[in-house]
C-alpha positions in Angstrom: 51.0 -7.1 46.5 50.8 -9.5 43.5 47.2 -10.3 44.4 46.3 -6.6 44.5 47.9 -6.1 41.1 46.1 -9.0 39.5 42.8 -7.8 40.9 43.5 -4.3 39.5 44.3 -5.8 36.1 41.1 -7.7 36.0 39.1 -4.7 37.0 40.9 -2.6 34.4 40.2 -5.2 31.7 36.4 -5.2 32.5 36.4 -1.4 32.6 38.0 -1.4 29.2 35.4 -3.8 27.8 32.6 -1.8 29.4 33.9 1.4 27.7 34.5 -0.3 24.4 32.5 1.1 21.5 32.9 -1.8 19.1 29.5 -3.3 19.6 27.1 -2.6 16.7 24.4 0.0 17.3 21.5 -1.4 19.3 23.7 -3.6 21.4 24.8 -3.0 25.0 28.4 -3.4 26.3 29.4 -6.6 28.2 28.1 -5.4 31.6 24.8 -4.2 30.1 24.4 -7.3 28.0 24.8 -9.6 31.0 22.6 -7.4 33.2 19.8 -7.3 30.6 19.8 -11.1 30.3 18.1 -11.4 33.7 15.0 -9.3 33.1 14.8 -10.6 29.5 14.3 -14.2 30.7 11.5 -13.1 32.9 9.8 -11.0 30.2 10.2 -13.9 27.7 8.6 -16.3 30.1 5.7 -14.0 30.8 5.2 -13.5 27.0 5.3 -17.2 26.3 2.7 -17.9 29.0 0.3 -15.2 27.7 -2.8 -16.5 26.1 -3.7 -14.2 23.2 -7.3 -13.0 23.0 -9.2 -10.5 21.0 -9.5 -10.3 17.3 -7.9 -12.5 14.7 -5.6 -9.6 13.9 -4.4 -9.3 17.5 -3.8 -13.0 17.8 -1.9 -13.1 14.6 0.2 -10.1 15.7 1.1 -11.8 19.0 2.4 -14.8 17.1 4.4 -12.8 14.6 6.0 -10.6 17.3 6.8 -13.6 19.4 8.7 -15.2 16.5 11.0 -12.2 16.4 11.3 -12.1 20.2 12.4 -15.7 20.3 14.9 -15.2 17.5 16.5 -12.2 19.2 16.6 -13.9 22.6 17.7 -17.3 21.6 19.9 -17.0 18.5 21.1 -13.4 18.7 21.1 -12.9 22.5 20.0 -9.4 21.8 18.1 -9.1 25.0 17.0 -5.5 24.6 15.2 -6.1 21.3 13.9 -9.5 22.5 12.1 -7.7 25.4 10.8 -5.0 23.0 9.2 -7.6 20.7 7.9 -9.7 23.6 6.3 -6.7 25.3 4.7 -5.7 22.1 3.5 -9.3 21.7 1.8 -9.1 25.1 0.2 -5.8 24.2 -1.3 -7.4 21.1 -2.3 -10.5 23.1 -4.5 -8.3 25.3 -6.4 -7.0 22.3 -4.6 -3.6 22.0 -3.0 -2.3 18.9 0.8 -2.2 18.4 1.8 0.7 16.2 4.6 0.4 13.7 7.8 1.7 15.3 8.3 5.4 15.1 11.2 6.4 12.8 12.7 8.6 15.5 12.8 5.8 18.0 15.9 4.2 16.3 19.3 5.4 15.3 19.0 4.7 11.6 21.6 5.2 8.8 20.8 8.5 7.2 20.4 6.9 3.7 17.7 4.6 5.0 15.4 7.1 6.7 13.4 8.2 3.7 12.7 4.6 2.6 11.6 3.6 6.1 9.5 6.7 6.5 7.7 6.1 3.2 7.1 2.5 4.1 5.7 3.4 7.5 3.4 5.9 6.0 2.0 3.4 3.6 1.5 0.8 6.4 -0.3 3.3 8.6 -2.6 4.3 5.8 -3.4 0.6 5.1 -4.1 -0.1 8.7 -6.4 3.0 8.9 -8.2 1.8 5.8 -9.3 -1.3 7.6 -6.6 -3.9 6.8 -6.7 -5.5 10.3 -10.4 -6.4 9.8 -10.3 -7.2 6.1 -7.0 -9.1 6.1 -5.9 -9.8 9.7 -3.0 -12.2 9.0 -1.1 -10.2 6.4 -1.8 -7.0 8.3 -0.3 -8.5 11.5 2.7 -9.7 9.5 3.2 -6.3 7.9 3.4 -4.6 11.4 5.7 -7.3 12.8 8.0 -7.3 9.8 8.3 -3.5 9.7 9.4 -3.5 13.4 11.8 -6.3 12.5 13.2 -4.3 9.6 13.7 -1.1 11.5 15.4 -3.0 14.4 17.7 -4.8 12.0 18.4 -1.6 10.0 19.5 0.2 13.2 22.0 -2.5 13.9 23.0 -2.4 10.2 25.5 -5.2 10.1 23.4 -8.3 9.2 22.4 -7.7 5.5 20.6 -11.0 5.2 18.3 -10.3 8.2 17.6 -6.8 7.0 16.7 -8.1 3.5 14.5 -10.8 5.0 12.5 -8.4 7.2 12.3 -5.7 4.5 11.1 -8.1 1.7 8.6 -9.9 4.0 7.2 -6.5 5.0 6.7 -5.3 1.4 5.1 -8.7 0.5 2.6 -8.3 3.3 2.0 -4.6 2.5 1.2 -5.6 -1.1 -1.5 -7.8 0.2 -3.2 -5.2 2.4 -3.0 -2.0 0.5 -6.2 -0.9 -1.2 -5.6 -0.7 -4.9 -7.4 2.0 -6.9 -8.9 0.7 -10.2 -6.6 1.7 -13.0 -8.3 3.9 -15.5 -8.0 2.6 -19.1 -6.4 5.1 -21.4 -9.2 4.7 -24.0 -12.8 3.5 -23.5 -14.7 3.0 -26.7 -18.5 3.0 -26.7 -19.7 1.7 -30.1 -22.7 3.6 -31.4 -24.4 0.6 -32.9 -24.8 -0.6 -29.3 -25.6 2.6 -27.5 -27.5 4.5 -30.2 -30.1 3.7 -32.7 -29.3 4.8 -36.3 -29.5 8.6 -36.6 -30.2 8.9 -32.9 -28.3 10.4 -29.9 -30.3 8.7 -27.2 -28.6 6.0 -25.2 -30.6 2.8 -25.0 -31.4 1.6 -21.5 -30.1 -1.8 -22.1 -26.6 -0.4 -22.2 -26.7 1.8 -19.1 -24.7 -0.7 -17.1 -21.6 -0.1 -19.2 -21.8 3.6 -18.7 -22.4 3.0 -15.0 -19.0 1.3 -14.8 -17.4 4.4 -16.3 -19.2 6.6 -13.8 -18.1 4.4 -10.9 -14.5 4.6 -12.1 -14.7 8.4 -12.2 -16.2 8.6 -8.7 -13.4 6.3 -7.4 -10.7 8.3 -9.2 -11.5 11.9 -8.3 -8.5 13.4 -10.0 -9.4 11.9 -13.4 -10.5 14.2 -16.2 -12.0 12.8 -19.4 -12.2 13.8 -23.1 -15.4 12.6 -24.8 -15.3 12.4 -28.6 -18.4 11.7 -30.7 -18.2 10.3 -34.2 -20.5 9.2 -37.0 -20.3 7.2 -40.1 -20.4 8.8 -43.6 -24.1 8.3 -44.2 -25.8 11.7 -44.6 -24.4 15.3 -45.1 -21.2 16.2 -43.3 -22.7 19.2 -41.5 -25.5 17.0 -40.2 -23.1 14.4 -39.0 -21.0 17.0 -37.2 -24.1 18.0 -35.1 -25.0 14.3 -34.6 -21.6 13.5 -33.3 -21.8 16.4 -30.8 -25.2 15.3 -29.6 -23.9 11.8 -29.0 -20.9 13.0 -27.0 -23.2 15.3 -24.9 -25.6 12.4 -24.3 -22.7 10.4 -22.7 -21.5 13.5 -20.7 -25.1 14.2 -19.5 -25.5 10.6 -18.4 -22.3 10.7 -16.4 -23.4 14.0 -14.9 -26.6 12.4 -13.6 -24.4 9.8 -11.9 -22.5 12.4 -9.9 -19.6 13.4 -12.3 -19.2 17.1 -12.4 -19.2 18.8 -15.8 -15.8 20.5 -15.2 -14.2 17.0 -15.4 -15.6 16.3 -18.9 -14.6 17.9 -22.2 -16.9 17.0 -25.1 -16.1 17.4 -28.8 -17.8 16.1 -31.9 -15.8 15.0 -35.0 -18.6 14.1 -37.3 -17.3 11.7 -40.0 -13.7 13.1 -40.1 -12.1 10.3 -37.9 -13.4 7.0 -39.2 -12.5 3.8 -37.3 -13.2 1.9 -40.5 -12.4 3.7 -43.8 -15.5 3.7 -46.1 -16.7 5.6 -49.1 -19.0 8.5 -48.6 -22.7 7.8 -47.7 -21.8 4.4 -46.3 -23.6 3.3 -43.0 -21.1 1.6 -40.7 -21.8 0.7 -37.1 -18.2 0.8 -36.0 -17.9 4.4 -37.2 -20.9 5.5 -35.1 -19.1 5.6 -31.9 -18.1 7.6 -28.8 -14.6 7.5 -27.5 -13.6 8.4 -23.9 -10.0 9.3 -23.2 -8.2 10.4 -20.1 -6.9 13.9 -20.4 
């Protein structure tokens, strides 16, 4: 009778452990943990024995994912996630892409969903823009570290591991994102360089400078510009007003020939009313004969 009672007590204890909900999210109970250890060993051995092939990106991705698989298997004994990383590593080793984990695939804290969603969208955009070909190693690191981050964030009880994966992800993402050229607030085109005295014709020697402006506009399609023409004080004010307008229009016309639509450009002439260098009337001054381009 005593033996029966002791057996029942042991069974009850294991049943209690099995039903216990104290494990962090992402972990199995005692029975599940032990049971998952057996297939995990086999999966890990298969992954270790895999010889990565394919592109430099896929080979780097295999190595990055295996690093996380080994950590989860050996140090954390989180067999479920060890197998997840290892299977992804084998996929990469075969030359196939591994997508960043879907947000809905993990039980994430509500206050972390937006940040992870935004991060994933940026990563997907960078990958689609050619990061695996242009920068294979940081691209692979970004994917692996994102998967590490979302896995650790689901568990949500190891702040150092979460911070490590998150910070490493953003560092890699910074390397692979395509940066748009920042548009300068003001671009000044000095008239003594671009125009002969009393002329509104741009000299061919200085076309390359305007080509840079045109290229910037083509690459930043939402940019709108204000083009302001100016003169020095030599000559009548009414004449200088017209000359400043012609100089501004000359710049706008040049940009138009390079593919910039007119509705993105506003041109205004200021004559001699806004001098860069104050001078007396009827004073030629190269710095005052200018065109300014401002973002509007």
